C-alpha positions in Angstrom: -9.1 5.4 -12.7 -10.4 5.7 -9.2 -8.4 4.7 -6.1 -10.1 3.8 -2.8 -8.2 3.3 0.4 -10.7 1.0 2.1 -8.6 0.3 5.2 -5.1 1.4 6.1 -3.1 0.7 9.3 -1.9 -2.0 11.6 -5.4 -3.6 11.9 -5.8 -4.3 8.2 -5.0 -2.9 4.8 -7.0 -2.9 1.5 -6.9 -0.7 -1.5 -9.2 -0.8 -4.6 -8.4 0.5 -8.1 -11.3 0.8 -10.5 -11.1 1.6 -14.2 -13.6 1.1 -17.1 -12.0 -2.2 -17.9 -11.4 -3.9 -14.5 -11.3 -3.8 -10.7 -8.1 -4.6 -8.7 -7.6 -5.1 -5.0 -4.2 -4.5 -3.5 -3.9 -6.5 -0.3 -6.8 -8.1 1.6 -6.0 -7.7 5.3 -9.6 -7.4 6.7 -12.4 -9.9 7.1 -14.7 -10.8 4.3 -17.7 -9.3 6.1 -15.8 -6.0 6.6 -14.8 -6.1 3.0 -18.4 -6.5 1.9 -19.4 -3.6 4.1 -16.6 -1.4 2.6 -17.5 -2.3 -0.9 -21.2 -1.6 -0.3 -20.3 1.9 0.8 -18.8 2.6 -2.7 -21.6 0.7 -4.5 -19.6 -2.3 -5.4 -19.7 -6.0 -4.6 -17.3 -8.9 -4.2 -18.2 -10.4 -7.6 -16.7 -7.3 -9.3 -13.2 -8.1 -8.0 -11.3 -9.6 -10.9 -7.7 -9.4 -9.7 -5.9 -9.3 -6.3 -2.3 -8.0 -5.8 -0.5 -8.9 -2.6 2.5 -6.8 -1.3 3.7 -9.2 1.4 2.5 -12.0 3.6 2.0 -10.2 7.0 -1.5 -10.8 8.4 -2.6 -7.1 8.2 -2.3 -7.5 4.4 -3.5 -11.1 4.0 -5.9 -12.0 6.8 -9.0 -12.0 4.6 -7.6 -14.2 1.8 -8.8 -17.6 3.1 -12.5 -16.6 3.5 -12.5 -14.6 0.3 -11.0 -17.4 -1.8 -13.4 -20.0 -0.3 -16.1 -18.6 -2.6 -14.3 -16.4 -5.1 -11.4 -17.2 -7.5 -10.0 -14.0 -9.0 -6.4 -14.0 -10.3 -4.0 -13.3 -7.5 -0.5 -11.9 -8.0 2.4 -12.1 -5.6 6.1 -12.8 -5.5 7.4 -16.4 -4.8 8.7 -15.2 -1.4 5.3 -13.9 -0.4 3.6 -17.1 -1.5 6.1 -19.2 0.5 5.4 -16.9 3.5 1.7 -17.8 3.6 0.4 -20.6 5.7 -0.1 -23.9 3.9 -3.9 -23.6 4.3 -4.0 -20.2 2.6 -1.7 -21.4 -0.1 -4.2 -24.2 -0.8 -7.0 -21.7 -1.4 -5.1 -19.3 -3.7 -2.9 -21.7 -5.7 -5.5 -22.4 -8.5 -5.4 -18.8 -9.7 -1.9 -17.8 -8.5 0.4 -15.8 -10.8 3.9 -15.5 -9.5 5.4 -12.0 -10.3 9.0 -10.9 -10.4 10.3 -7.6 -9.1 10.9 -5.1 -12.0 9.3 -7.4 -14.6 6.2 -5.5 -15.8 2.9 -7.2 -16.6 -0.5 -6.1 -17.8 -3.9 -6.4 -16.3 -6.3 -5.3 -19.1 -4.8 -1.9 -20.1 -3.0 -1.3 -16.8 0.8 -1.7 -16.8 2.0 -2.9 -13.4 5.7 -3.0 -12.4 6.5 -4.5 -9.0 9.5 -3.0 -7.1 11.3 -4.2 -4.0 10.6 -2.8 -0.6 12.6 -3.1 2.6 10.4 -4.8 5.2 10.8 -7.8 7.5 8.9 -10.1 5.1 10.2 -12.6 2.6 10.0 -10.7 -0.7 7.9 -7.6 -0.2 7.0 -5.4 -3.2 5.3 -2.2 -4.1 3.6 -1.5 -7.4 3.9 1.2 -10.1 0.5 1.2 -11.9 0.2 3.1 -15.2 -3.1 3.5 -17.0 -3.5 5.8 -20.0 -1.4 8.8 -19.1 -1.7 8.4 -15.3 0.8 6.9 -12.9 0.2 5.6 -9.3 2.9 4.3 -6.9 1.7 2.0 -4.1 4.4 1.6 -1.6 3.0 -0.4 1.4 5.2 -1.1 4.4 8.9 -0.2 4.1 11.8 1.0 6.2 13.2 2.9 3.3 13.1 2.9 -0.5 16.4 2.4 -2.2 17.6 5.2 -4.5 17.9 2.7 -7.3 14.1 2.8 -7.5 13.8 6.5 -7.9 13.8 6.6 -11.7 11.0 4.2 -11.8 9.0 6.0 -9.1 9.5 9.6 -10.1 6.7 12.0 -11.4 3.7 9.9 -10.4 0.3 11.5 -10.1 -0.5 9.6 -6.9 1.8 8.2 -4.2 0.3 5.8 -1.7 3.3 5.9 0.7 3.2 5.5 4.4 4.1 8.1 6.9 4.0 5.8 9.9 5.3 7.4 13.0 7.0 10.3 14.8 10.2 8.7 16.3 10.0 10.6 19.6 6.4 9.6 20.1 7.2 6.0 19.2 10.1 5.9 21.7 8.0 7.4 24.4 5.2 4.9 23.8 4.7 1.9 26.1 5.5 -0.5 23.3 8.3 -3.1 23.9 11.8 -1.9 23.0 12.2 -4.8 20.6 9.1 -3.5 18.6 10.4 0.0 18.7 13.7 -1.1 17.2 11.9 -3.1 14.5 9.8 -0.1 13.5 12.7 2.3 13.4 15.0 -0.1 11.5 15.6 -0.3 7.8 13.1 -3.2 7.5 10.4 -1.4 9.5 8.3 1.6 8.6 8.9 5.1 7.3 8.9 8.0 9.8 7.3 11.3 9.0 10.6 12.9 8.1 11.8 10.0 6.0 8.5 9.9 4.1 8.3 13.6 3.4 11.9 13.6 2.2 11.2 10.7 -0.1 8.1 12.4 -1.6 10.1 15.6 -2.1 12.7 13.6 -4.1 10.1 11.8 -6.2 7.4 14.4 -7.0 7.7 16.5 -10.2 6.6 20.0 -11.0 3.0 19.0 -11.6 0.2 18.7 -9.1 0.8 15.6 -7.1 -1.4 13.7 -4.6 0.1 12.0 -1.6 -2.4 9.5 -0.1 -0.7 8.9 3.2 -1.1 5.3 4.4 -0.4 3.2 7.5 -0.5 6.1 10.0 0.2 4.9 13.6 -2.8 5.6 15.8 -0.8 6.2 18.9 2.6 7.3 17.7 1.7 9.9 15.1 -0.7 12.7 14.3 -1.8 14.7 11.3 -0.1 17.8 12.8 3.3 15.9 13.1 2.9 14.7 9.5 2.2 18.3 8.3 5.1 19.7 10.3 7.4 17.2 8.4 5.9 18.2 5.1 6.8 21.9 5.9 10.3 20.9 6.9 11.1 18.7 3.9 8.9 19.4 0.8 10.1 22.2 -1.3 6.9 22.7 -3.3 4.1 22.0 -0.7 1.5 24.0 -2.5 1.8 21.6 -5.5 1.1 18.7 -3.1 -2.4 17.5 -2.2 -2.7 15.5 1.0 -5.2 12.7 1.4 -5.2 10.8 4.7 -5.9 7.1 4.4 -7.5 6.0 7.7 -8.0 2.6 9.4 -11.8 2.8 9.6 -12.6 5.4 6.9 -12.7 5.3 3.1 -10.5 7.7 1.2 -11.0 8.3 -2.5 -8.9 9.8 -5.3 -10.1 10.1 -8.9 -7.7 10.5 -11.9 
């Protein structure tokens, strides 16, 4: 299985998982033209997309759905809450191939086992995904203010974690953003800070080599250096952890 972060951040999110059997998109938050350009860079095309998983209804995760589904009809999987959070127009484009999924009820796409789990974000029914294929395990966490401890048994000992390390709280509070937005980001239905994300990864990773593909990094309230300082503070086995930065405009790749 190969994982591509094609876009990650507040301006749009899209992840692609490719195996010998199928190709899956997680979220489609960029335009169709940008999507085509991203796919061409990894020698793929739109016709190869067989399945689309949606984490939640926010526009940076769904903005490309309408144009994509005007001409393509892959299976699309989302929770009932996420579907109800979409506009009526977008609903009309995706309903023909819609598959409603339930948190903690596993399903299969070809030989991939996928288990949705609840996140804490200001959306209607946001979920992350645990994806298991052969002997490999990937956790895709999307946007969340925290991950409840009740999920830890499900999420532990993955090979790859796609979990955000969104902001440094002091940089966020010093930024010119409105206070209401700052409170939202810092809240339990907002986004993980560097310290919270590193603490979480430390609790979830096992003794084996682990890859953390760090997603949704704030462009103005964070930096690679601040993320790495948090890793040093909180992760007990940093030498067993490989860091891959998922960027807004660059493609990142992990092969398992």
